[in-house]
N, C-alpha and C positions, 0 to 999 in steps of 0.2 A: 849880106848873109846873115851876120850877127843880129842886124835889126829886125830882119823877117823872123828869126828865131825867137827874138825876144817878144815879138807881137804875137806869135803863136802860143807862147808861154803864157802870156796875159790873158789871151782869150780862153785858153783851157782852165785857168783858174776862175775866170769869170763863170764859164761853163759849170765848173764844179760847184760854185757858190750858188748858182741858179738851181741846179739840182738839189743841193744841200737844203737851199731854203724850201723848194717844192716838198722834198720829203719831210722836212720840219712841220710845213703846214699840214701835209697828209697824216703825219703821226698825231699832230695836235687834233686834227679833224676826227681821227679814229679813237683818239683818248676821249673826246667830248661825247661821241655817240656811244661808244661801247662802256666807257667808265662812268663819266659824269650823268649821261642821259641814258645809260643802259638799261636800268630796270623799267623806265618809263616806256622808252621804244620798243622793248621786248613786249611789254604788256599790250601796246598799240597794235604789235604784229600778231599777238595772240588773238586779239579780237577780230584781226581781219581774216584769219584762217580758221576760226573755230565758229561753227554755228550751232545755234539750239534748235532742236526739233521737239516737238510736242510728244508727250506720253500720255495717252488717255487715262482719265481717272476711272476707277471701279464706282459704278453706279451704286446708289443706296439700295438696301433691301427693302422689299416690301412684305410685311408679315401679316397674318390674320390676327384676330384678338387673342389667340393663345400662343402667339409667337411661332407659329408655324410658317416657314418660308414660302411665299407665293411667287415672288420674283427674286433671283439672287445671280450671284456671278460665279463662273467656273473658270478654271485655266484652259486655254485653246492655244494650240500652235498655228501660227500664221505664216503664209509666204507674203512678205511685204516688199515694197519697192520704195526707193526715195527718189522722187521725180527729177531733183535736180543732179543726179548722179551721172547723167550722160545727156547729150543733146536730143531734141525731140525726133529728129530724123532716124535716131538708132533705137527708140523704143518699139517700134512694130517688130523688128528683127529680135529683141529680147523677149517679147511677149510671145512670138511664134515659138521661140526655144522653150519657153516654160510651158506652153501648150504640149509640146511633144514629151515633156517629163511627166506632168501631172494633168489630170482632167479638170479644166476650167470651164464654167458655163460660158457659153459664146456671147450671151448678152452682157455678161461681165467684162469680157474682153473687149467688145464694142465701146462700152462705157469707159473703160480705162484709156483706149486709144483716143477717144474724144477728149478726156481731160488731159493727155500728154501730149497734145499737139503743141502746147507752149508751156513747158514745164517751168519757165521762169516766173509765171503768173500764179503759180500754186504756192500755197503755203508751206514753210519747211516742216512737213511730218511726212511720216511713213502712210503708205496706203496698202491696205490689205487686198492681195490678189485672191487669196483662198484661205479659208479659215478651217479649223477641225482637221489638220493634217494628220493621216494615219501614220503609224510607226513606219511602214513601207514607204510611204510619200516623203517622210521626213529623211529616211535613208537615201532615197534616189536624189532628192534635191541636195542634200549635204555634199555629195560626191560630184555634184554638177554645178554648185554655186560660181565656181571660177569662170564659168562660161555664161554667167548671167550678171553683167556688170549693174549695180544699182539694186539687186535684190538680195533679201535677208531671210533668216529664220528668226522669227520673234515669238516669245510667249506672252499673251495678252489674257486680260479677263474679259469674259464674254458673257452678255446676258444669257439667262436660262429660266424658263418657266417649268419648275419641277412636277407641277401638277398637270401639265399639259393644257388641254382646253378649259380647265377649270377656271371660271370667273374670268374668261378672256376678254370679254366686253368691259369689265371693271377695270382689270389690269392694263389693258391696251397693249401696244408693242412698241419697239424702238426700231430706228433705221438711220441710214446715213442722211445727214442734213441735205436738203434740196436747195436749189439756187433761190427760190422764193423765201425759204425759211432763214436762209443765210443772210438775204437783204434785210430781214426784219430783225435779226438777232446779232448781226456782227458787231454792234456797238456794246454788246454784252460780252465780248470776247469769243464769240463761235468762230470758226473757221471751217473751210471746205473739208470734208472728211470726218467732222465730228458726228457722234452717235447723239441723237436726240429722241425724245419721246414723241411718237406720232398720234397716239390715241389714248383714251383712258386715263387712268392715275399716272401712267408714264408720261403723258402730256401735261396734264393739268399741274402736277408737281414737279416739272422739269427743273426749275431753279433749285428746288432742294436736293433732288435725286443726282444732279449732274455731278457734283464734287469740282475739284479744282484741277486741272491738267498739269502734269509734271514736265520737266525738261531733261532731254538727253543731249551731250555734246558730241559733235562730229568735227572731224578735219576736213577742210576742202582746200583744193589747189587754188591758183591764180585765176583759173576760170570757173570757180565756184562749183567745181565737180568734186563728188564725195572721195576722200582718200581713206579714212578709217573713223571707228568711234573712239572718243576719248574716254578711257576706263577711270574710275574714280581714283583720286590721288595723283593724276597726272596733271600738267599744267606748268605754269610759270612759277618758279621758285622766288618768292619776294613779296610784295605789298600787294599784287594783284593776282587772283587766281579764280577762274570760273569754275563752278562746280554744277553738277547734275542736281536736280531737285525731284524728290519722289512725288508722285501725284497724290492728292488727298482725296479719299473717298468720300463719296456724297452722303447727306443725311437719310436715314431710313424712316419708313412709314409703318406705324402700326395701326391696322384696320379695326373697325368695329366688327368687320365680316366674319363670320364663323365658317371655315371651310368644310365642317361636316355638314351643316344646315344647307351651305351652298351646293354640296355635293348631291344631298338628298332632293333638292329642288330640281337640279339638272337632270338627274334620274329619273324623277318623276315626270318630267317633260319629254324625255328622250323619244325619239320618232315623231314628234309633234311640233308645230310652230306656236311659240307663245312665251309667255314671261311669267316668273314669280318674283315678288317683292316681299322681304320680310323686314319688319321694322321693331324697334323698342318703342311702344307708345309713351313712355316716360321721359324719352330725351331725343327722339328722332334718329337714333342710332340704326345705320342699315346694316341687319345682320345677314342677309343675302339678296342677291340681285341676278336672277339667273334668266338668261335669253337663249332661246333655241330656235334654229339650229346655231351652232357656235362654229369656232375655228380654233386651231392651234398656234398661239402666237410664237413658238419656237420656229414656225415657218418662215418667219421674217428675219431669223437670225443665222448668219450675219445679213443677208440680203435674201429677199424671196425670189424665186425663179418666176420667169415671165409666164410660164404655163399655170403654175400655182395661182398667181396673181390673177390672170384672166378667168381662171376657174371659179374663184371667189367673188369676182366682179360680176360674172355673167350667170351665176347659180340663180334659178328661179326662187330658191329657198331664201335668199339674201342674208346670208350668214353674217356678213359684216354689220348688219344693222343691229343696233342695241335697243331691242324692242321693249326691255324694262323701263328706259329713260326717254327713248325717242319715239317708239311705236305709238301711233294714234289710232284709238278705236272708239267707237260709240259705247258707252257702259251698259246700255240696255237697263234690265231691271235692277241691277246692282246700285243704281241712281236713287232708286225710289227712297230708301232711308233718309237721303238729304231733302227730298220734296216733303217727306212727312215731318222732319223737325222743323223746317220753315213754316210749315202750315200751322202746327202747334205753336211754335214761338210767336207768330204774327195773329194767332188767335182766330184764324179763318175756320178751323175745325176743333173739335175737342175728340177724346179718345173714344167717344160713343157715337160720333158722327158716322152715319152708315149710308151706303148707296148699294142698289141691287144690281148684280151682275147676271145678264142674261147671256153672256158671251160675246155680245157686240154693244157698242155705244155709238149713238148717232148724234153727229154735229151738224144740224141742218139735213142735208140729203146725204151727206158722207157718213159713211159706216167705219167705225174703227173697232177692229176684233180685239178679242181676248183670247189667251191660250186655252181656256176652259170656262165652264160654267160654275160660277161660285156662289149664287144666290146672293142673299143680304151680307154685306161684308162691312165691318168697321175697322178700326186702325189696327189692331194687332194682327186679325187674320189677313188684312190687306197687305201687310207687310209678309207674314210667315207663308202666306199661299201665293203671294206675288200677283194680286189680281189688277190687271191692266184697267179695267173699267173704273175701278175704285181711284186709281192714280190720275186716270183722265180727268176726273172732275175735282180732285183735290189740287192738280196743278192749275187748273184754270182759275180757281180761287186764289192761289198764291200770286200768280201773275210772272211773266218772264224776269222783269228787273229784280223782284225780291229772290227768285230762285237763283240768279245769277249771283247776287250778292252773297247768299249763304253758301253756295257752291264754292266761290272763291274763298270764303273762311275755311272751307273743309280742305283748301289745297287744290281745288279742281279748276282748270282753265287758267292756270298761272305758272310762272316760273318760281321753282321753290328754291333755287340756289344750292342744288346738289353739287357737291365738288368733283364733278366730272364736265368734261368740255362738251358733251353731246347731249345734254338734256333739252328736251323741247317742251313747249308749253301747250297744253290743249287749249279748247275755247268752249265757253258757255255762251250760246247765242242769246242776243237781246234785239229789241226792235232796231235800236241805233246801230248794232254791229251788223245786222242783216243789210240795212240800208247802205251802210259804208262798203260792205264786202260784195254784195250782189246788186246793189241798186233797186231792190224790191222791197215792198211794203211787209209788215208782219201780219200773218194770216192767223185766224184762231186754230187752224190745223197744226200751225207750227208749235203752238204751246201743248196741244195734245201729245204731239211726238216727243217734245222734250220733257214731259211729265213722266214718261217712262224710259228715259235715256236713249230715245231714237232721234231720228232727223239730223239736225246739222251740228249737234254736240259732239265733241271729241276730247278724250282724255288718254293720259298715259297710265301704264301699271304702277308707277312709282305715284301719281297723283292718287290713285284709288286706294293704294297701301296707306298714304298719309290719311286719307279720309277715314279709312278704317281705325287709324290710330286715334284721330278727333274723337269718334264715337267711344273708344275705349277710354280715354281720359277726360272725357265730358267737356271738350271745348278747346282745348290747346293744340295749336297747329306748330310743330316744330320745324326747324330747317332740318331737312334729312341730311346726314353726314355719313360718309364711309370712312374717313381718317379719323381716328382717335387721338392720335399724338405723332409728332415728329421726334424722331430719336437720333442722338449722335451716333457715330461709328462704333462707340463703345457701348452703346446701349441706355445712355442716359437721356431723360426726357428734355428735349430743347423747348417744345411748345406742345401744350395740350389744348384741344378744342372744347369749348363748354357748350353745353346746349343752348340754342337761341331760339326763342318763340317768336314765330312770325305773325300770328293772329291769336286772337283770344275771341271764340265764338260764344257770346252770352246768351243764353236761354233758360227758361225755368227748369229746375231740377226735375219737375214732373214730366216735361217734354223729353228730357233726355232719358228718362227711366221708362217711358212708354215706347220710344222708338228701340231702345236697346232690348226691351222686353220682347217686342215683335221680332228683332233679329234672333233673340234666344229661341223664341218659338219656331222660326225658320229651321233651326238645326235640331231642336230637341222634341218637337212635337210630331205626332205621326202624320199631320198634314202639312208639315214644313218642307220646303222644297230643298233645304241644304241637309236634310238628315243623313246623307251619304258622308257628310264630314265628321260623323260622331267619333269620338275616342274615349274608349273606358277610362273612367276617373277624371277626365278633363271636361268641364263645362264650358262651352264656348257660344258665342253669338256670331251670326253670319247673315249674308244675303247672296243669293244666286243671281245670275243674270244670263240672258240669251240675246245678244244684240244681232239684229239682222243687218245683213250687208247687201251686196248685190244679189239681184234675183238668181235663183237657180244654185246659189251656194249656200252651204250649211251656215247657221248662226255661229258667232263667236261666243265661246263658254267663259262666264265670268264667275268668279267667287271671291267675296272679301268677308273676312272674319276677325275676330280678337278673342283672346283667351288667356287665363281663366276669366270667366264672366265677372266673378266678385273682385278680382284683383289682376287687371290685365298685366301681362308681362310681354305680349307679342300681339302683333296686328300683321295682317298680310293680305295681299291681292293675288289671284291667279287669273290670266286669261290665255286661252288656247284659242287659235284662229280656226275658224270654219270647222269646228269640232262637234257642234250640237248644242245640247242643253247643259246649262252650268250646274245643275244638280247632278248630271249624270257624269260629266268630264271633269270640271274644276274643282268640284268639292273633294273628290277622293284624292285629288293632287295635293290640295291644302291638308287633308288628314294625313297624307304621307309625310309632308314636309313637318307638321306639327308633332308627330310621333318622334321623329329625330330631335326637335327642339326639347320635347319634355322627356327624352331618354326612354322612350317606350318602344316595345317590340314593334317591328315593321308590321302594319295591318295587313291582314290577308284580304284578297278580294278588292273590293273597292268599286264596284259597279253602282252608279246611282241610278235613280229613278229618272224616267224621261220627262222631266218638268222644267219648268222655267230656269 
């Protein structure tokens, strides 16, 4: 018995020793983890439980030349969701609850349901369900958020176009990045849900306007589900602390565009289809670029409804088409000064060269009519009275290749490098061009048509405005530019764009003076076709045009001009689709725009004569 008792005591002491050793090892391990490695491991734990979500940056502001904001940001309250806050199968129920509390567009809900089918594949950012919440909606949501896991109320900066449709085609609009855009831009740091420029300056200057996204910290559980936001100052005490980062606003744009001239151009075009482009002939600065019909870019903020989008796409008026930069039209008689300058510069005519106009010109057995009977016509009256018969014969003397070469030096039929993504180039046909495009030879009748701006020729209003500026400055074709400078968020100039000469058209001074004088007579003489553009105290030179299109439709009305004649400060082009004669329709529109430019009273009346 004593032996058994002694063995039991030994075993007990051994067990105690083992337990003591185990506790000692455990205590040592705890000391190692909590004391020796405590800060490091706590920091690692914080990294595991804290996630960064992106905070969208405010876009840069777009100003006109007088620093009036055309595109800016405003505060908006959003209902947002964090996709990772709950499993995919629970989101439809949450979205259904949201819809019972506030009205959400059905197409937006369908879009969200599609995205949330696999939340783990989405970036860590909040997604807006509804923007511009009213105080009543905010109150209802605030008292029901407990029943909406993963949903929050958030104040965001949101794009706003305070002038509504003014300069909509120039400014463009923004929207949520599409899958194809994301594929192209993801290497530049873009993520699903980001807002990007879709058209106009918003798209052209997206890298500058975008800004730098910030970050906000959230706590997640072991299953990566949202727990709470981390307020500033929270975090690990010690050598490692994660912090929120505020977003950095984008750079701003200061334009050459003058909002008052732009508004005058749009009002003058109201109710019509057409475009007005106003430029400074001394540097290529675009002062106004109106295209009608237009649209309100605020429709796209934060996202356009399906019904509004379909209405814009299906409208026979094509309001999304930027007619000023991408509309292609035959220039009609507005092209005649280009032909006249080419003829004088090449020496195929002199100012005294005359032709008789009986109202029709016969090329072989084919008759080509004139809009009137002008009798004997020389250069000045040929331009001022817009005699077709005169230019039929002048154009044949110059030939298609030389006309095309001079036209391109005027900026016609070529890309001008406007700082917008939707610029299109027109075309000036030549025999080679026709052979390549249509597989047909060049006929003498083609040259007759081209001489008066008809047939296969096509130009944009921007190109015609730049051609008017070349007449104004006697030979310099500048690159047209909308943006004068890029500004920092504090308003400091980061980059200024200097004038750039694209071409220099060398011609004798006498040739310039003769053609310019003919354009002066077109506006200022009793027989001129553009006299409806006259403004008291302002001497201008211009040219009308009435471009034929499809049979049965009225002609496109054209007018281009520059002023003042002695020292030009402005050049412009006007086109109005299927409106009739340039002298009756387009010239009065130019007069109204120029009255604003020169700070004159708005002209009364404005009905022109029914001439070319």
